[in-house]
N, C-alpha and C positions, 0 to 999 in steps of 0.2 A: 858736616861738610855737604855741599850741594853737589848735584850731579849735572852733567851736561844736559841741557833741555828743560831744566827746572826754571820755573818763574819764581822770582824772588821779589821782595820789597827791599829796595836799596836806598835807605835814607830819604833825603828830600828829593831825590831823582824820581822815585816812584817804582813802578813795576818794571823789571828788567828780566831778560832771558839769559840764563848762563849758556853762552855759545862755546865756550871751551874753558878748560882748566889746564894751565901750563906754566912753564918758566918763561921769562922774557930776557932777551938779550939787550941790556942796556948798561952804559958805564955806570958804575957806582951801585948796581943792584946785584945782589947775590944770585949766582946762576943756578942755585937749587931751591930758591924761594918760589913757592907755587902761587899763582894768581888766577883769579876768575876773570875772564873776559865776558863782560856783560853787554847786552844790546838793549838799551832803554826802548820800551814799547811805544813811546810818544816821541821818539827822535829817530826818524829813519836814517840809517847810515852812521848813527853814533855808536860809539864804543867806549867802554869804561874798563880800565884795568885795575883791579884792586886785589891786595893781597888776601889770601884765604884766610889768614889769621888776623884780619883787620878788626880791631876793637873800637875804633873811633866812629865808625859809621854803623848804624843799625841795619843788620842783614837778616832777614827771616824769610821762610818759605811763605808763599801765598796760602791764605787759609783754604781749607778743604771745602767741597760742596756742602757737607753737612754742617760745618762750622758757620759757613756763609748763610745758609738757611736759617739756622738757630739765631744768628746775629740779627737777620732782618726781622724775625719774630719777636725779638727783645727790643727793638727800636722804641716802641712806646713807653717803656719802663726805664730807659737810659736817661739820666738827669742832664740838665743843661748846665752851663758855666756862667751863672749870672753874677757878674762883677760890675759894680757901678763906675769904678774909676777907669777911665779910658786907657791910660798907661799900664795899669795893672792887668786889665783885660787883654791887651795886646800881648803882654809878657806871658799870660796864661795860654793864649792861642798859639803862640810860638813854641811854648814848651809842649803843648798837647801835640802839635804837628811833629815835633822832633822825636816823640816817642814811637812813631810809625804804628800806632795801635788803632785798629778800626773803631773801637768803642770811643775812643778820644776824638777821632774825626766826626763821629756821630754827634757827640756832645757839641762840637763847635757848629755843625751844620744846624741842629736843632736850636741853639742859642741864637744863631744869626737869623733864621727864618722868623723866630719870635720878634727878635729885635727890628727886623726889616718891616714886619707887620706893625709894630708899635710905632715906628718912625713914620711910616705912611700915614697911619691914623692921625699923627700929629702935623701932617702936611710936610714932612721932611723926606730926604732921600737917605738910603743906606750910605754909611761913610766909606771912603775909598779903602780904608784899612779893613773894615768889615767885609766888603766885597772881595778883597784880595784873598782873606782867609777862607771866605765861603768857597770861593772857586778852587782854592788848593785842597781844602778838606773834601769837597765833593769829587774833584778829579781823582784824588788818591783812593778814596772810598769806592767810587764807581768803577774804576779801572781794576781794582782787586776783586770786587764782587763779580764783575763781568767775567773775568777769568775763571773764578771759582764756580760760578752758576751757568756759564755757558750762554749768557744774555748779552746782546750787543751793549756796549757802554752807553751809547746814546739813548738807550731804552731803559737804563737802570732806574732812573727817577721815577718813571711811571710804573716800573715793575715793583719797586719799593712801596709806592703809594697804594697800588692796587692790593698788595699782600697785606698792608696795615689796615686798610679800610675793610677789606673782606674778613680779616681775622683768620685767614687760612694759614696753615703750616705750609712752609716752602720747602719741599723736599723733592 
């Protein structure tokens, strides 16, 4: 169970803060069922009510500073998701996003960076599908790492690039 003030990953919504844990008064809802009241970090004024025992949506605590630093150091070794068939590739991206796993998001980002480079070399643009999944994966990864490492989200890409290029340990 999460505590009030925890930052969690809530499915495709992304990072949310647990602002309260309580019952809700609503017709058809058990008065003793506990709910998390979540505030999405990228949606000012937004609120989500989800049962504490919700098993349909991935909910997990944001990774720790040490886990984030270790993950950034491992980025060069993380494999890509190279799939030639367009439909199968999109299905793999969708499944990887659904896992809410940072390593899966990195796989998508690395794959799509390479794919964009390859397409530009051929005189083509990145596809709309690739662009959409790249933005989703970057948004999810950067927002989680930002909270874990205390680095502003807009600086996360350069932070990662610096640490990979310098080979420094990030702690």
